[in-house]
C-alpha positions as CSV (number, residue, x, y, z in Angstrom):
1,M,0.0,0.0,0.0
2,A,1.4,3.4,-1.0
3,L,-0.3,6.3,0.7
4,D,0.9,9.9,1.2
5,I,-1.0,12.3,3.5
6,I,-0.5,16.0,3.5
7,V,-1.7,17.9,6.6
8,G,-1.4,21.6,7.3
9,A,-0.1,22.5,10.7
10,Q,-0.2,26.3,10.6
11,W,-2.7,28.9,9.5
12,G,-2.7,28.3,5.8
13,D,-0.5,29.4,2.8
14,E,1.9,26.7,3.8
15,G,2.6,25.3,0.4
16,K,0.3,22.3,0.6
17,G,-0.9,22.9,-2.9
18,R,2.7,22.7,-4.2
19,M,3.2,19.4,-2.3
20,V,0.0,18.0,-3.7
21,D,1.1,18.9,-7.2
22,L,4.5,17.3,-6.7
23,L,3.1,14.0,-5.3
24,A,0.2,13.9,-7.8
25,A,2.7,13.5,-10.6
26,S,3.4,10.0,-9.4
27,S,0.0,9.1,-7.9
28,E,-3.1,7.4,-9.4
29,Y,-5.6,9.0,-6.9
30,V,-5.6,12.4,-5.3
31,A,-8.2,12.8,-2.5
32,R,-9.3,15.8,-0.6
33,F,-10.6,14.7,2.8
34,N,-12.0,17.8,4.5
35,G,-12.7,21.6,4.5
36,G,-14.7,23.9,2.3
37,D,-14.1,26.5,-0.4
38,N,-12.7,29.2,1.8
39,A,-9.1,28.3,0.9
40,G,-7.5,27.2,-2.3
41,H,-4.6,25.6,-4.2
42,T,-2.9,27.5,-7.0
43,V,-1.2,25.5,-9.7
44,K,0.6,27.0,-12.7
45,V,1.1,24.9,-15.8
46,K,3.0,26.8,-18.5
47,D,0.9,29.9,-19.2
48,N,-2.1,28.7,-17.3
49,T,-2.8,29.4,-13.6
50,F,-5.5,27.3,-11.9
51,K,-7.0,28.4,-8.5
52,L,-8.9,25.5,-7.1
53,H,-11.0,25.8,-3.9
54,V,-12.9,22.5,-4.0
55,I,-11.6,20.2,-6.8
56,P,-8.3,18.5,-5.8
57,S,-5.4,20.1,-7.7
58,G,-4.3,16.7,-8.8
59,I,-6.9,16.9,-11.6
60,I,-4.4,18.9,-13.6
61,H,-2.4,15.7,-14.1
62,P,-4.1,13.7,-16.9
63,H,-3.4,10.3,-15.3
64,T,-5.0,10.9,-11.9
65,I,-8.5,10.3,-10.5
66,S,-9.5,13.1,-8.1
67,V,-11.8,12.4,-5.2
68,I,-13.8,14.8,-2.9
69,G,-14.2,12.9,0.3
70,N,-17.0,12.7,2.8
71,G,-15.3,15.1,5.2
72,V,-15.7,18.0,2.7
73,V,-18.6,20.4,2.8
74,L,-19.4,21.1,-0.8
75,D,-20.8,24.3,-2.4
76,P,-22.2,23.1,-5.8
77,I,-21.8,26.6,-7.2
78,T,-18.1,26.6,-6.6
79,F,-17.7,23.0,-7.8
80,L,-19.5,23.7,-11.1
81,K,-17.6,26.9,-11.8
82,E,-14.3,25.1,-11.3
83,V,-15.4,22.3,-13.6
84,T,-16.3,24.9,-16.3
85,T,-12.9,26.7,-15.8
86,L,-11.0,23.5,-16.1
87,L,-12.9,22.3,-19.2
88,D,-12.3,25.7,-20.9
89,A,-8.6,25.3,-20.3
90,G,-8.6,21.9,-22.0
91,I,-8.4,19.8,-18.8
92,N,-10.3,16.5,-19.1
93,V,-12.9,16.7,-16.3
94,T,-15.4,13.9,-16.4
95,P,-17.1,11.6,-13.9
96,Q,-14.5,9.0,-14.9
97,R,-11.8,11.3,-13.5
98,L,-13.6,13.1,-10.7
99,R,-15.7,11.7,-7.9
100,I,-17.7,13.2,-5.1
101,S,-18.5,11.1,-2.0
102,H,-22.2,10.5,-1.5
103,A,-21.6,11.2,2.2
104,A,-20.1,14.7,1.8
105,H,-22.4,17.5,3.1
106,L,-23.8,20.4,1.0
107,I,-23.4,24.1,1.7
108,T,-26.5,26.0,0.8
109,P,-27.6,29.7,0.6
110,A,-29.3,29.2,3.9
111,H,-26.0,28.3,5.5
112,R,-24.4,31.4,4.0
113,A,-27.3,33.6,5.3
114,L,-26.9,32.0,8.8
115,D,-23.2,32.5,8.7
116,S,-23.7,36.2,8.0
117,A,-26.4,36.7,10.7
118,Q,-24.3,34.9,13.3
119,E,-21.2,37.1,12.5
120,A,-23.3,40.3,12.7
121,A,-24.7,39.2,16.0
122,R,-21.2,38.8,17.5
123,G,-20.6,42.5,17.0
124,K,-17.1,43.5,18.2
125,D,-16.3,39.8,18.9
126,A,-16.8,38.8,15.2
127,I,-14.4,36.0,14.3
128,G,-13.8,37.1,10.7
129,T,-15.6,34.3,8.9
130,T,-15.5,34.2,5.1
131,M,-19.3,34.1,5.1
132,R,-19.3,31.0,2.8
133,G,-21.5,29.0,5.1
134,I,-18.8,26.5,6.0
135,G,-19.2,26.7,9.8
136,P,-23.1,26.3,9.7
137,A,-22.7,23.4,7.2
138,Y,-20.4,21.6,9.6
139,T,-22.7,22.4,12.5
140,D,-25.6,20.7,10.6
141,K,-23.4,17.7,9.8
142,V,-22.5,17.2,13.5
143,A,-26.1,17.7,14.5
144,R,-27.2,15.1,11.9
145,R,-29.6,17.4,10.2
146,G,-27.4,18.4,7.2
147,L,-28.0,17.6,3.5
148,R,-25.7,14.9,2.0
149,V,-24.6,15.0,-1.6
150,G,-26.0,11.5,-2.0
151,Q,-29.5,12.9,-1.5
152,M,-29.2,14.5,-4.9
153,L,-29.6,11.1,-6.5
154,D,-33.3,11.1,-5.7
155,I,-34.5,14.4,-7.2
156,N,-38.0,14.4,-5.8
157,A,-36.9,13.6,-2.3
158,F,-34.0,16.1,-2.5
159,E,-36.4,18.8,-3.7
160,E,-38.5,18.3,-0.5
161,S,-35.4,18.2,1.7
162,I,-33.8,21.4,0.4
163,H,-37.1,23.2,0.8
164,H,-37.5,22.1,4.4
165,H,-33.9,22.8,5.2
166,T,-34.2,26.4,3.9
167,E,-37.5,27.0,5.8
168,D,-36.0,25.7,9.0
169,I,-33.1,28.1,8.8
170,N,-35.5,30.9,7.8
171,R,-37.3,30.5,11.1
172,L,-34.0,30.9,12.9
173,L,-33.0,33.9,10.9
174,V,-36.3,35.7,11.5
175,E,-37.2,34.6,15.1
176,Y,-33.7,34.6,16.7
177,Y,-31.5,36.9,14.5
178,R,-34.2,39.3,13.5
179,T,-33.1,39.4,9.9
180,D,-34.9,38.8,6.6
181,P,-35.7,35.3,5.4
182,I,-34.4,34.0,2.1
183,D,-36.6,32.7,-0.8
184,S,-36.9,28.9,-0.2
185,Y,-38.7,28.4,-3.6
186,I,-36.0,30.0,-5.7
187,I,-33.3,28.1,-3.7
188,T,-35.1,24.8,-4.1
189,K,-35.4,25.3,-7.9
190,E,-31.8,26.3,-8.1
191,Y,-30.5,23.3,-6.1
192,V,-32.6,20.8,-8.0
193,G,-30.8,22.1,-11.1
194,Y,-27.4,21.6,-9.4
195,A,-28.4,18.1,-8.4
196,K,-29.1,17.1,-12.0
197,Q,-25.6,18.3,-12.9
198,L,-23.8,16.8,-10.0
199,R,-25.4,13.3,-10.1
200,P,-22.9,11.7,-12.5
201,Y,-20.0,12.6,-10.2
202,I,-21.5,11.1,-7.0
203,S,-20.2,7.7,-5.9
204,D,-19.1,5.6,-2.9
205,V,-15.5,6.9,-2.9
206,S,-14.6,5.2,0.3
207,A,-15.2,1.8,-1.2
208,E,-13.3,2.8,-4.4
209,L,-10.3,4.1,-2.5
210,N,-10.2,1.0,-0.2
211,S,-10.3,-1.2,-3.3
212,A,-7.6,0.9,-5.0
213,L,-5.3,0.7,-2.0
214,A,-5.8,-3.1,-1.8
215,R,-4.7,-3.4,-5.4
216,G,-1.5,-1.4,-4.7
217,K,-2.7,1.8,-6.3
């Protein structure tokens, strides 16, 4: 079994992206195991510069399979933008080369609204959040009320789940934080559209990686 693990031990900007790029050159799989889209890896290939916040930077190497693991909280908007950027640059980004764990949790506009409301409520004790909804998404995951990527495989059930999720957070926004609600109907329609685009990438990546390691990948 050959497995390299890169862990940041400081505050960011440590050069993890460079190390990923270096090791990916001789790897068959590159997996991101946690985090959201508040940080990123910058990779330069000749005249092209790629700034990736969600998709593993190993995708730049044509021989690798990139994996977004179940510890990641995924914003579908960021993911789809990065797919488009890579495709426009001639990078082969297909479900055969890029997988999302069915157990990863989703970031939604309701999470971002809650993130903003919580930060405003802290006043002078604000923590400087990036307002991307990452903290609230992880809170929902730990509380076992979050939305998993795998729920997107059943469009009808997911449509109901995203609507209820948004309405639940709306009650918190209005009744506790005294701020405006967000439009659950628009968000539901938007996220059903994202579900249809993300479905081909969703898989049981844990099983795939365990199998790959067992085969010496």
